[in-house]
Structures are given as structure tokens and as C-alpha cells.
N, C-alpha and C positions, 0 to 999 in steps of 0.2 A: 893523365892526372884528372881526377874528378873536378867538375866545375864547382865553384864556390856558390854560396847562396845568392839568390837573386836579390839585389839591393832594393828593387822596387816592390818586392813581395813582403807585405807586412806580417805575414804568417809563416815566413820561411822557417822551417824546422819545427813548427808547431802542429799539433793535431787537435789542440783544444784551446779555446779562448773563453775563460770563465766557465759559464754554464753551457757553453756551446761546443759541440764536437764538429770539427771541420770535415766535410765530405769531399768537396772539390771546388776549384775556382770556376765561376761561371761567367765572369766578365770583369773588365777593368776600364777605367776612364781617367779623366784629368784629375779627379779628386778622390780616388780610392779604388780598392779592389773588392769585388763582391764574391762571396763564397756561399755555396749551399751548405747548410749546417743543420745539426739536430740540437734542439734545445732539450738537454737531457732531463731536466726536472719536469718538463711537461710532455716529453715524448713527441714533440712535433717538429716538422721541418720548417726552417726559416731561411731567409736570406740575410747574411751578415756582411755589412760593409765596413771595412777597416781603412784607416788612413795610413799610408806608408810612413815608416819611422823618419825618413829624411824630410818628409813634409810635416810630420807631427811636431818636429823640433822648431818649425817656423810658426810664430804666433799668428801671423796673418792667415796661413793655410789652415791652421787649427781652428781659428775663429770662423773661417768660411765653412769648414766641414761641419762645425756645430750649428751654424746658421742654416745650412742646408737641411740638417736633421730637424731643426725646429720648424722650418718652413714646411717640410713635408708632413710633419706630425700634426700640424693644425688643419690639414686638409682631410676631409672625410667624404670620399666619393667612390662610387662603385668602380670607376675606371681610373683610379689613382692608387698606386701601390701603397698600402697602409704601413705606417711605422709603429712598431710595438714598443720600442724603448731604446734608450741610449746607455752607454757605459764606457768603461776604460779598463784595459787589461795591460798591466805592466807598462803604463805610459802610452799605450796605443789606444786612441779613441775609436769607438765603433758605434754603429746603431743597427737595430734589428728591424727587418721588414718581413711582411708576408712573402713566402716563397711562391712564385708563380711558375707552374709547370707549363712552360711555353717556350717560345723563341722570340727573338727580336724580329721586328718587321723587315729588317734588312736581310735576314736569313730567308724569310718567306719570299721576298722579291728575288733573291738570288736563285732560289729553286725554280720559281716561275720563269725567270729569264732563261733557264736552261732549256725550257720547251718540252713538248711531249716526247720527243725522241730520247732526250736524256733521261726523262722520267721513266720511260719504258724500261730502261736498263735496270732499274731497281724494282721491277714489278713483283718479283717473288723473292724477297729477302729471306735469309735464314731466320728461323724463329729466335726471338730474344734479341738483346742488344748486341752490337758488334763486340768482338773480343777486346778491343782496345778502349771500350767505354764502359767502365765498371758502374756507372751511375744508374743504369737501367733506362736511360733516355732513348726514345726511338730515334733513328737517323732522321736528318732534316727532311728528306723526301717523304718518308712515311708520315712525319708530323704534318708537313704541309698538306699532304693528301687528307689527313684527318681534319686539319684546320679548315680547308676550303669546303669540305663536306659540311662542317659546322656553319661556316659563313653562308654557304649557298642554301643550306637547309632551312634558313630563316624564311626564304621564299618557298612556299609549300610545294610548288611545282618545279623547283629549280633543278633537282636531280633527274627530273623526267624530261622536261622540255625547256631548254634554256631560253627559248624565244617565245614562251607563253605570254599571252597578253594580259592575264590576270595574276596578280601577286598578292597574296594575303599572308599575314604572319601565322605561323603554326601554333596558335595559342588556344584554339577552340578545344574545350574539354572532350567533346565527343569525337574529334577527328584526328587527334594527335596524342601520342604517348611520349613520355620522357624517359630516356635511358640514362642512368647515372653511371659514372665510371666504376670500374671494378677495383680500383686501388684501395688499400687499407688505410685506416687512420683518419683522423678528423680533417686533414688537409688534402685528402685525395682530390684531384681535379675532376670535375664532372665530365662525362663524355659528351659527344655531340648530340644535339637534339635529334629525335627521330623525325622522319619525313613521312608525310601522308602518302599512302600507297597510290599508285596510278589507278584510274577508273578501271574496274574489272578485275582488280587484284583480289585474290581469294582470302588473304589473311592480312589483318592489320599489323602494324609494327614498323620498326625502322627499316628503311631501305638499305640494301647492302652498300657498303662503302664503295665509292668510285675508285677506279684504278688510278695510279699515279699519272699515267699517260693521259687519261681522260680529264683529270683535274688540271694538269698543266695546260692541256689543250682548251680548257674551258675559259681561260683568261682571254678576254676579248668578246665574251658573250654578254647578252643583256643582264643575265643574272650576276655575272662578274662585276659589271659596272655598279650594280646595286650593292654588291658586297663591298666595293670600294667606298661607296657613299656611307654604308653603315660603319665602316672603320672611321670615316671622317666624323660622323655624328658622335660616336663615343668619345673621341679625342677632343672634339670641340666642346662637348658638354663638360668634360673634365677640366678643360682650360677655363671655361666660363665660371666654374666653381672656384678655381684657383684665383682667377683675376678678381672675382668678387671679394676675395679675402686678401687682396693686396699682394698676391704672389704672381710673379711673371717667370715662366720657366726659362726662357732664353736659350734653350738648347733642344728644341723639338726636332727630331730626326728619326729615321726608321729604327736605328739601333736603340733608341730610348723609348720605343713603344713595344711593349711585350704583348704577345698574342697567345692565348691558350687555345686548346683544341676545340673549344666551343665557339671560337670567333670573338670572345671578349677581349677587349684591348685595354691595357693598363699603362698609364703614363708613369715613367720612372725618372729618377735623377733630376729632381728639381734643383735649380740654382747652379748648374755646372757650366753655363754658357761662357762666363768671363773668368777663366782660370788664368793664373799667372805662374804656370809651371816652368820647370827648367827645360833645357833643350831636348831632353829625351822624350818629353811629352808634347812639346810644341811642334816637332817636326814629323810626327807620326801620321799614319793614314787616318787615325781617329780624329785628329785635329783637322786634317783636310776634309774629312767627312763633315765636321762641324762647319767649316767654312762654306761647304757646298749648300748648306741649308740656312745660313745666316741672312737676315734681311739687310738690304743695303745700308739702312741707317745705323746698323750696329757697328759698322766700320767708322762711324763718326762719334762713337761713344753713347749713342742713344738706344734705349731699350724701352719697350712698352708692350701692352697686350697685343697691339696689332702686329708687332714683330713676331709673336708666337703664331698668329694666323698666317703670316707669310711662310713661316717654316712648315706649318701643317699643310699649306697649299702645295709647296714643293714636294712634300712627302706623298700627298695624294696624286700629284702629277706623276711621280716615279712609280707609284703602285699601279696607276692606270696605263702608263706608257712602257713600263718595265725598263726604263732608262732614266738617269737623272736629268733634271731640267738643265743643269749646268754640268757638262760632261768633260770639261777640260782636265787633262791628266796631270798638269804641273801646277804647283802652288801659285806662281805668279800669274799664269793664265787664268786660273780659277778666281783669283782676287779681282783681276780686271773684269772678268765676266760678271761676277756677282755685283761689283760696285757700279758698273756702268752699262752692263749688257741687259738684254731681255731674252728669256728663253723662247724657243719656237712655240707657237701656239700648240696646245695639247693635241688638237685634231690633226695637225701636221705630223706630230710624232707618232700618233696612233689614230688613224682615220675613223676607226670604229667607235670612238668615244661619243656618247650622246651629246648633242649640242648644249643641253641644259647643264650637264655635268661639267663640260668644258667651261661654260660661262661662269659657273660657281668657282672652279679652280682658278680661272684667270683673274677673277675679282680678288680672290685671296692673295694672289701673288703680284698684285699691282706694285710697281716700284714706289709710288707715292703712297705713304701710309693712309692719307686722307681718302684715297680712292678704294681702299679695302673695306671689308665689312666693319661696321662700327664696333662689333663685339663678337666674341666667340659664340655667344648665344644666337646672334643673327646668322652666323655661318651654319650652325647646327640646324636652325629652323629652315634655312634654304635647302639644305641637304635632305631634310625630312620632306619638304615640298616635292623634291625630285623623286623621292621614294614613293610618295603618295600620288604621283602623276598629277600634281597640281602645278599651276604656273609658278615659277620661281620669282623671287623679288629682284635678283640681279639682272641687269640688262647688258647684252653684248655691246661692246664699244664698236662703233662704226669705223670704217677706214679713216674718215675725216677726223673723228675723235682721236684715234690713235696717232694720226699725224700731228694733231694739235697738242696732244700730250707730249709727243717727242719734242716739239718746238718749245713747250714750256720747260721740259727737263733740260733741254740743251739750247737755251735762248741765244747763246753766243754763236754757235755754228749756224743756227737757222738764220739769224739776222745777217751774219757775215756772208752767207751764200748769196743772199740778195744784194747786199752792199757791194760785194766783190764783182758780181756780174755787171752791176750798174756801172761801177768804176771802170771796168774793162771796156764796156761798150761806149761810155762817154769818151774815154781816152782814145779808143780806136776811131770813133766817129769824127772827133775833132781833128785827129791827125790825118785821117783819110780825106776829110773835107778840104783842109788847107793844102795838103799835098796835091790834091786834084786841081785846085785853083791855080797853084803855082805851075803845075805841069801844063795845064791848058794855056796859061799865059806864055809859056815857052814853046808850045807846039809839041810837047813830048807825050802825045796821047798814048802811043803803044807802050812806052816805058811806064807811064802812069798806071795804065790798066794792069800791067804785070805787078807793079808794087802794090796796088790795091788788092789784087788777088792774094798776094803773099801776106799782106796784113790781115785780110779776112781769114786766111788759114790760121794765123796766129790767134785771132780772137776766138775762132771756133775751138782750137785746142784748149785755150784757157777756160772757155765756158764748159767744155766737156770735162776737163780735169776738176773744175769746181763742183760740178754736179756729182761726179764720182766720189769726190772727197766727202760730200755730205751724205751720200748713200752708202759709203763703205762702212760696214759694221765694225771692222777692226779699228778704224779710227775713232768711231764714236765710243768705243770701250775705254778709251783713255780718260781717266777721271777728270782731269782738268784740261782736256783737249789739246795737250801738247803736240801730239802727232797731227791733229787737224790743223792747228796753227802753223806748224812747219810746212804742211802740205799747201795750205792756202798761200802763205808768204813765199814759199819756194816757187810755186807756179806763177804767182803774180810777179815776183822778182825776175824770173826767167823771161816772162812776157815783155816786161818793160826794158830789160837789158837788150833783148833782140830788137825791140822798137827803137831804143836809143841808138843801137848800132846802125839802123837803117837811116835815121835822120841826122846822124852825127856829121855826115859830109854835106848836109844841106844847110847853108848859111841863112836861109830865110827865117824871119822872125816868127812867122806863124807856126812853123814846125817846131821851133825851139820852145815857143810858148805852150804849144800842145803837149810837148814832152814834159815841161815843168809842171803843167796841170796834172798829167798822168802820175808823175812822181809824187806830187802833193797828195793825190788820192791814195797812192800806195802807202805813204807815211801815215795818213789818217787811219787806213785799214790796220797797219801794224800797231798803232796806238790802241785801237779798239780791242785787239786781241792780246793786250798787255805785253807786247813785244816792244817795250819803250825804247830800248837802245837802238833796235833796228829802225824804229820810227824816227828817232832823232837823226840817224845817219841819212835816211832817205830825204827827210825834210831839208837837211843841209844841202843835199845835192840839188833839190828844187830851188832852194834859196840862191845857190851859186848861179844857176841859170837866170833866175829872175833879177839878180843884181846886175848881170850883164845887160839884160834887156832894159832895165830901168835907167842904166847909165848911158844908153845909146842916144845919139843925137835926135833920133825920131821917136823917143820914148814919150808916151802920153800918160795921163792920170791913171788909167787902168793898169798900166805896167807898174807904176809905183804902188798902187793899191794892192796888186797881187804880191809885190815884194813885202808889203806890210803884213799881209795874211800869212805868209811863210814865217815871218818873225813871230807873229802871234802863236802859230802852231808850235814853233820851237819853245816859246815861253810856256805853253801849256804842258808840253812833254817834260820840260825841265822841272816844272813844279811836281809832276807825278814822280819824277826820279829823285825828288828831294834836293835838287840843285837850285835853291831859291835865288841866289845872287845871279846865276847865269840866266835864269828865267826873267828876273827883273830887268836885266840888261836887254834881253831880246824884246820884251814888251815895251821897254823905254824907246828902243829904236823904232818899233812900230808906231808908237805915239808921235815921235818926231816926224815921221812921214805923213801920218794921217791928219794931224792937227791942221796944217795948211790946206790939205786937200779938202777936208770937211768944211773949213771956213770959206774956201773958194766955191764950194758946191753945196750950199745949204739945202737945196731941193733934191740932192742925190741921196735917196733913202739908203741905198747900199753903203755909200760912203759914211753916212752918219751911223749906221749900224756897226760898221767895222770899227769906227772910233769908240762907240759905246762898249763893244766887246773888249777892246784894248784896255779901257778903264776898268772893266770888270776883272780882267786878268791881273792887272796891277794891284787892285784892291785885295784879291785873294793871296797874292804873293807877299804883300806887306803884312797881311794877317799871319801867314805862315812864319814870317820872320819875327813875329812879335812886335812889329812896328805899327801899333794901332794909331798913333798920331798921324803917321804918313798915310795910313789907310783912310782915315777921316779926311785928310787933305785932298786925296784923289777923289773921294766921294763928293766933295764939294763941287768939283768940276763935272763929275758924271751925272749927278742927280738932276741938275737943270736940263742937261741934254736929254735925259730919259723922259722927263716931264714934258719937254717940247715935242718929242716924238709921240708921246701918248696923246697930247692935245691935238697934234696934227692928224692923228688917225683915231678918232674917238670910238670907232666901231671895231677896232682891232684890239683884243684883250692882251696880246703878247707884250705890247709896250707898257701897259699898266703893270703887268707882272714883273717886267724888268725893273721898273722904278720901285716897286714894292720890295724886291729883293735887295736893292741898295739901301732902302730904309731899314730893312732887317739887319743887314750887315753893319750899318751904322750903330744900331742898338747894341749889337754884340761888341763892337769896338769901344763904345762908351763904357761898357762894363769891364772890359779888359784893360783899358787905359787909365783906370783909376778914377774915372768920373763917377758921380753918384748914380744910383739906380734910377733916380728921378729923370735923369737925362735920357735914359734908354726908353722909357715908356712912351713918350710922344712919337718916337720913330716907329715903335711897334704899332701904335694906334694908326699912324699914317699908312703903314704897310697894310694893315687889315682893311682900312677904308678902300685903298686901291684894289686890293684883291676881291673885295665884295663887288666893286664896280666891274672888274673883269669877269667874275662869275655871273653877274647879271647879264652879260653879253653872251657868255658861253658857260652854262652851269656845269658842263662835264669837263672843262679845261683842266687837264691833269696837273700841270705845273702850278697853276693857281691854287688848286686844292692842296698840293703838297706844301707850298710856301705858307698857306693859311694855317695848316696844321702845325707847322714848325713855329710860326709866330705865336699861336695860342699856347703851345707848351712853354715858350719863353715867357709869355705873360703870366702863366701859372707859376713859373719859377719866381718871378718878381713878387707876385701876390703872396707866395709862401714866405718869402724873406720879409715881407711886411707884416707877417703874422695873420694874414687873412686866409686861414686854412679852408674855410667853406667855399670861398670864391675860387681859391686855387684848385680845389678838388673838381669843381665844375669845368674849369678850363682844361685841366689834365684829361678829364674824361672826353671832352669835346675834341681835343687834339688827337687822342688815341682813336676814337671812333672814326674820325675823318681820314686819318692815315691808314687805318686798317681797311676801310672801304676801298681806298686807292690801291693798296697792295693786292686786295682781292681781285681788282680789275686788271692790274698790271703786275702779275706775280713775278715776272722776270726782270723788273726794273731794279737795277742796283741802287739808284738814288732813292727811290721811294721806300725800299726795304730798309735802307740805312737810316733814313730820316725817321721812320717808325721806330726802329730800334733805339735811336737816340732819345726820342720822346719817352719810350718805355723805361729807359734808364732812370730818368728823373721822376717819372710817375711811380716807379717801384720804390725808390728811396723815400718819396713823400709818404706812400702808404705804410712803409716800415716805420717811419718816424711817428705817424699818427696812430700806430697800434694795430694796423690791419696786416698782420704778418702773412696770413694765408694768401690774401689777394696780392700782396707784394711779391710773394714767391712765384705765383702764377704769372704775373706781369713780367718779372725778370726772366723767368724760364722762356717765355715767349720771345723776349728780346734776344736771349742767347741762341734760340733756334733760328731766328732770322739772320743773325750775324754769321752763324756757322754756314748757313746756306749761301750768304753773300761771299764768304771766304772761299767757297768752292769755285766760284766763278771769277773771283778777283783775289787770288791767294797772296799777292804781294802788296796789297794796299795797307799802308800805314794807318789810314783812317779806320778801316774795319778792325785791324788788330787792336788799336787803342780803344775802340768801342767795346770789343770783346773783353778787354781788361777791365773797363769800367763796370760793365754788367756783371762780370764774374766777381769783382770785388764786392759789389752790393749783395750779390746772392750768397757769397761765402760769409759775409757778415751775418746775414740772417741765419744761415746754417749753424755757424759757430755759436750764436746766442741761443739757438734752439736745441743744442746738443747733437747736431748732425755732423759730427766730426768726420766720419768716414766719407760721407757725400762731399763735404767741404774739401777734404784731401783730394778726392777724385777730380773735383772741379779745378783745383789748383793745378793739377797735372795736365788737365785739358787746356788750361790757359797758358801753360809755360811757354809754348812756341810763340804765342802772341806777345807775351811779356818780353821775351828776349828780342823780338823784332822791334818793339817800341823802345826798349832800353838802349838798343844799339844805335838808334837814330838820335842825333842831337835835337832835331825838331820834336821827335816823339817824346824824348825825355823832358824837354822844356815845357811842352804843352800838356803832358799827361803824367807828370811826376806824381801827383797826388793819388791817381788811380793805381799806379804801380805800387806806391807805398801802401795803400789800403790792402791790395791783394797780398803783398808779402806779409803785412802785419796780421791780417786775419788768417792767412795761411799758416803763419807761425802758431797762432792759437789752436788751429785745427790739428796741427801735427803734434801738439804737446803730449797727448795721451799715448799715441801709438808709435810716433817716430820723433822722440825728443831731440835727437841730433839734427834732424831735418828742420825742426822748429827753430833751433838756434841759427841754422844756415839762413832760414827765411828772415829772421830778425836782423842778421848781419846785412843781408841784401837790402832790407828796408832802410837801414842806416845809410848805405851807399846811395840809394835813391834820394834820400833827404839831402845828403851832402852835395850831390851833383845836380839835383833838379829843383830844390826849393829855393825861393827867394830869401836872401838874408833877412834876419829879423827875429823878434822874440818868438813868433809862432814856430819857426824852423827849429829853434833851440829847444823849445818845450817838447816838440815831437822827437827830437834826438834823445832828450833825457828819458822820455817814456820808453823808447826802444832799448836803450842801455839798461834801464831798470828791468825790463822784461828778460833780458839776457841774465841779469843778476838773479832773478827769480828762478830761472832754469837751472841754476847750480844745484838745486835740491832734487832734480829729476835724475833717477838712474838712467844711464845710457845717453844723457845729453852731452857728456864730455865737456862740461864747463868746469875747469879745474879752478883751484883756489886763486891762482894768479889771474885767470880770466875774470873771475868774479870781482877781484880787487880792481882790475882795469875797468870793468863795466861800471862799477860804483863810482870810481873817480871820474870817468868820462861823463856820467850822468850829472854829477855835481858841477863839473866844468861847464856843461851845457846850460844848466840852470843859472850859473853866474853870468854867462853871456846873455841870457834872456833878461836878467835883471839890469845888466848894463844897457840893454836895448830899450829899457823902459817898462819891463813887466813888473808889476807890483802886487799881484793878487795872491797874497799868502794863503787866503782861505781856499782858493782853488787848488793850490799845491798840496795843502794839508789834507784835503778831502779826495783828491784824485786817486782812483783805484789803480790807475796805470803807474802811478809813482809810489804805490804802497810799499814795494820792496825797499824803498829808501828810508822809510820811517824810523827804522832802528838805528840809523847812522847818526852819531852825534853832530857831524858837520851839517847834516840836513836840518836838524832841529835848530842849530845855531843860525843857519841861513834863513829859516822862517822867522826867527826872532829879529834878525837884522832887517828883514823886510818891513817889520812893524815900526821901525824908526826911520822915517823918511828924511829927517834932518841929517843923519849921518849913517846911511844904510850900509856902508862897507868899512866901517871903522875896524882897525886891527885885523884886516883881512878876514872878516867874518868871525873874529873872536869877540866874546862879550867884553864891552868896554870896562876898563878898570874903574875903581872908585875915584 
């Protein structure tokens, strides 16, 4: 039975589309199929790209197809396939391009990869095209032979001596001739440029073409590396042209680079990188090929000009090495490699590559976009320097720099390796020391020596496994270091379990105390790698041992202090897990232990510090619980202690910083507990004064700089609320500059990046309000970039999720007001996981309800034009956020009324699926909310009358009656909002 038509072929059963006669299919990708065609009216060959019918029916795919055509059409460059026009045939959109008689660079690489032996098999092909190819195209091997002659012929001596020391372009009028192709018609491709004859040749003219075997064998010669560079120059210049016109390709790869027989390279398929195709197109080798060349940041939804440079760098790597930089065969392995791995250096893959060319390629494929070339033009210029035998601008990274970059990319494993080794060595040293003293006291020298050797072996195993964990590439390829975390904790846990088994039978206090200390360190390690549940379990084991030690008849103050530290640690971890009440209980128990100890030992600095840290933990937990009065009460005890510690050590900035942080926290608590803003300002000023004292002692003190920046952005916020915009602008700028400098020095610091992002949130909103939309957008985009980076290292943090929601809400508001609905919708989708994480937490919903509401509200606006049904869903979610998270009162009810009114307005949108009964319900719910607002004291009828958000209610008689009732304060609700009778 004959097969049916291919549903993915938009021209199935057709031999003509409008003015174009289809000759053959030449390629297909995620957004269409390309045919060689003849434009009948002009008698010329063209390339015709059609959108498959199943995709053309989707408005989103159709829009993207049209945008692709428009993007390509506005680019006019020698090395970009030109677009001649667009059209539609029986509902199928198409656009027309110049037909390039050439091959994709992937086919060229494939032929070169076969090597000279395979090429020799095709040395004497039969005349004419193969019988199964009616197009007249030469087979790939013959084409590649012609192509490389063209590429190599640009070096005048290339086909004579691949290792010649002088290379000049064959452009001198007296020394080179140009041979044109023999094809007929205006679009016939030119043939390869002729090559200067060798010295002593008797006749000028083109050199004979090289054999396929000699061409394939020439890969790896000096002339070949120069040919690779020329390919790179052409593509980089084309990209520089596109980037200068605001177009980012996002899908640079060998198959999207067409090469003709003269060695000219053409960039094709602009705008195909982010397709949303069905399974048939997302599981194919073509998409795997796209994954293979995607920059790491593309997996986080980021795209930019430097992403194109990365993809071009990988393409040049493959052209030079004749193997992909990332060669994993399966999709999962490929994604892990691209997102977290680093390809082998080019000279390891192909030792013959010149060092300068390797340096250029390595700079283009740096994982961090900021380490790549600043522009495609800069990359092209460095490739030209290589071709001209001039020093290149790029510099090879030293081994130390590569190690440093690895540490910056992977701050968590790098720091954990050191912390883990230190914890193991401390635990081992303490246990061995006390065990040896006990053994000596009992005369068990031989047994002690044996145990020490056994424990030494354990420590050695742990050190070795940690070193291997950090060095093992497979572990480092895990995006969020799950495997590394498991390895570290598994090895550490096994070590301490074996250690515990050895000391379990020893009743001496020293061994038990050393074991508890080791477990404490393991709990801290687990907490640092975000294994909070494991951390809590281990800290509880340490607590159990310390409770026994503290209850003993011979217990001393240090035993009780160690018990309090374990309670502190449990309180910290419980806070991270969102178990606020449990954390408060643990910190409360620590406080009960430490208060009398600190009072009895006023000169014991460590005891005083332990007490201060307990106060600090309690303040943060009360803040998390929304109990700001309790937080202020604790700070009343904490602050005098901190100021005493600072006065007792005037040359130590740390204590001044601690006191400044409490002043700052008090300022925040004043604002959240209903106090006037005037109460907050003195606390902020006191914090700033202490921080300036600390910085006078140590100008580089990072924590002092961080807290100062945070204080200044809070001061800016107060100034803004007072209407002092000029003063607020100066403070916002000072806060941003200080925190940016800190992040530049400590790029892996979670706290510093988070604090900067928080400051940028308010700064961006301020700029938007004061009319500086462009600067506001840049500031908010920087904040989003920071938070997404933080999320990669701390993916379960409620704090960063809430911060992303706030930033996204502000950015989406800007986009919605500027007509950027498509970008706004994309950002809503990026923010959705963070929104769900915040909304699912009682603490998150309580503290960040307004940000969630904003995001859903502005998301609803963005969805209106393209996805009206999703717009209604966003508005419904906004209503739920208001109902669950907003404090009762008139403001809450007005917000509810506005969202119900927005749903009412959506009843006029096709596809919104707001039926008549939905519209009736929304209108009645909006009016009910307004009545509740009036009952709560809201009387501003002018605001309600002029509010654009409530405009959908203006046509309702009950809304007009409600406004009239508000105008009569003596009897505002007479007759249940009916006009009073005579």
C-alpha cells in the first residue's frame, strides 16, 4: 500500500507554489522546509522556505516564521543569505531567498572527517551527477574538493606548498587571473579563484584542481588553519552586521553556514534557536545538533550577541579538530556537558592547531560570557591578525587563571573541598589526641598506636576521596552539584560513622566530646551544601551527645556552651527549612543556657559572642514570623551587648558591624510593625555611623561595605517616600555602586549578590516611577541576572525565589506599559517556578504577597493579546493571592475589585472563555468588594470614578449609585445603595 503524504512536508503533492516551480527539497529545520525552486517570471533559481501546514495553523509559529523573514530581510551583508520577498500560497506562508549553490559546513566537515583514504575512493567519479540525483549537484566529495581549492587558493602558494612562510592574497592584477563558473544564467555560482603558478611554470593560469585525497589530507596543514580562520572571519563579520541591527542569530552551527565552491560562507536561518515545536521536531538529531552548539546561558533563557560568538567558536573548533567540542551521543549527557562541562582544549583534540588560533577559539568558547570577545567585530579582527601574522589581542589563560575561573564557576565545591578537609583533619586530630592521652594514662601504648594508625588511614581515605570528588569531571558536570554533594556527604558520613563505631565503647568524656565536635562539623558542612534535612539530623545527634556531657556531674561551662552552640545550629537550620517555631524553640533553649554563663563570665569573649549570635538568630526568626514587636524586644537586649563588645575592642571592626546590623534590623522592624518612618531613620543613621567607623579601621572590610550599601538603599527608600527624589536618587546610586564593587570582588558570595539584587529592585522601581524607563529596564535586568545566578547555587532558597518574583514583577510592568507583551509573557513563564515556590510557603505568601499579586496582574495584561484564556487564569490567581496574603482592610478590597473588573473586561476577548455567567459573577464580586472597602472607611469617590482599573464597572447602574452614596457621608448606605426616596 503506498505511503500517504508526509504531514511535515508543506509542499506534499505540489510542484508549484505561486510563481515558483519546486525542483527539490534541500533542507528542513525547526521552523520550515527549504526547496530549490525556479521563479518562473524571472527565470532564476531561488530558495523557497515554507512553513508546514500543522505549524501554520498555530498563530505563535506563524508569527515567529514571519518575524524570522523580517529579521533576515533587514540584513544586507555579503555573507548573509539575502531575502527577496515573502508571500502566501493557499494559506501556507513562505519567503524567498537567494539560492546558494553550496553545502552546509556540516557536510564539509563530514567529508574531511572521512580522511584521505575515503576521499581516494571517489578519485575518478563518473561524468555528470549520480543517477539518483537529478539536480545536477556534484557529490559531496567532489564539492569539498572544489571548496577547499577555493579556500586554500586565497593563499597564493597554498596549493604549491602548504608550509610556505609567505602568504599573500591573490588579488594582484598582474599575478592572478579569475575564472568564472561555466553555469548558465544570472545566478550561476562563480568558480574557484585561480592560483598563481609556481616559480618556473611556463604558463599562467589556474592550477589544476587537487585530488580529493590531497584535499582531505591537507586538513591539518598551515594553509588549512588559515582557511579555518577565513571561515571564521566571514561569519563573525556577518554576525557583527546582524548584531549592530539588533538581530541575534541564536542558532549558529555548521548546518546553518552554507559554503559555496569559492569558499564564501553564508549565514542562514536567522531566528531559529528557540523553537517550540512538537515532539517530532524536538527529539530529532537536528535539535541535538542545536544543543551541541548552544551557549550555557541559553539553558537559563538568556540570549545575546556573545552567545552567537560561543556557537561560532564551537563551530570553528569542530572545523579545526574535525570532531565536535562536545561529543556526547545521548541527549541527557549532552545537556550535562554543555551546561556544566568544558571541552578539551583545542590543541589536545588536534595538536597541530597553531597556538594563536587555539587562543582565539578558546576565548570565543569561554563559559562566562564576560570572558568572551566583546563583539563579533573583535573576534573577526583577531582572526585577521592571525591571518596577517600579527600579534593577536586575546591572551592565553594560564593554569592558575583556569583554576581560578573554575573556582569562581563552582564556588560551592571549591570551598567545600577546603572546608571538608579541614573538618576531617580537626575531627581526626582531636579524637586522636584525646584517645592517645587516655591510652597513655592506662598504659595501652600498643593498642593506642594501632588505633591511631587505623584512624590515620580513615583520614587519608577521606582526604583522597574529597580530592577525587573535586577533580572528577563527571561530578562537576552536574548543574547544581547534586552528585558532588552526595559524594562529599557520603564520604564524610561514612568517615564519622566509622569513627563513632571506634569510640562508642569508650566512655571517656574527651572521646565523646571530640565525636560531638566532629558531628557538629559534619552538620555545618551539610547545611552549607543545602542538604538541610541531613544537617538537622546530624546536628541532633551532636546535640544528644552534648546534652549527656552537659548533664554530667563533672560538666563545666564549656560543655554547656557547646550544648548551646548545637541548639543555635539547629535554630539556624530550622529557619532555612521554614520551621520558624521549631527554630525559635531551639534558639530559646540556647539563650537559657548562655544568659547565666555570659553573666558569670563577662570577660569571656567567646561566651559573649555566643550570646550575641543567639540574640541575632532570635531576631531573624521573629522577623520571619512577622512578630516585629518581639524582634524589637530582643534587639533591646542585644544592642547594649553589641555596643559593649565594640567598645571593649575599639580596633576590631567586626563588633561595630554587628551592632550596625542590629540597628539596621530595628529600622526594618519599625517599618513593618506599624511605626512611623521617622522612627526608622535614626536607627539607619546610627548603623551608617558605626559602619563608617568600621571602614576607617579596615576600608576593605566586605561585610561592613555590604551592610553600608544595604543601609543606603533603605535610606533612599525613606527619602523617596518623603518626596525627596533628588536625594533618593543619590542614595540609590551610591548603594548600587558600592554593592556592585563588592560583588565584583566577591562574585561567588550568595549574600552580596542577593543584597545587590534587592537594592536594584527598589532602584529600578524608582527609576521607572521618575520616567527613566530605559535605565530602569537595565537595572532590573541586572537584578534578574544576579538572582538567576544565585538560584543556580541555592535553588531551594525562598529568599531568592521571592526576590526573583519582585524583580520580574517590576520588569513585566515596564514591558507591559511599553508594548513588550511577548517579552513580558516569556518573563512570566521564567518566573513561574519561583512564584509557585513562594506561594506554596506560608511565610513566602505572607511576606511577598504583593510581589506575587503584581506578577500575576501584569502577567494578565501581557497575556491579553496573544493568550486571553491564560490572562484570565492569571487574574484569578491574583485574586487568590490577595485573598490569602493581603492584610484585611480597604486597600485589599479595592485591589480585589480591580481584578474582578479586569476579568469582566476580558469577556469581550475572543478565546478568553469568560461566559456571561462569569462576567455577571465578576461584576457582582467587584461591587461587593467595593462595598466592603466603604465599610472599612474608604470614601474617595473621585479615585473610584477616575480609576482606569475600575473602568469596566462604569456602565453598571449599581456602580453609579455606589458613587452617589459615597457623596453623602451622613447616610452613605441608605436603602442598601438605592437613591433615598423623597
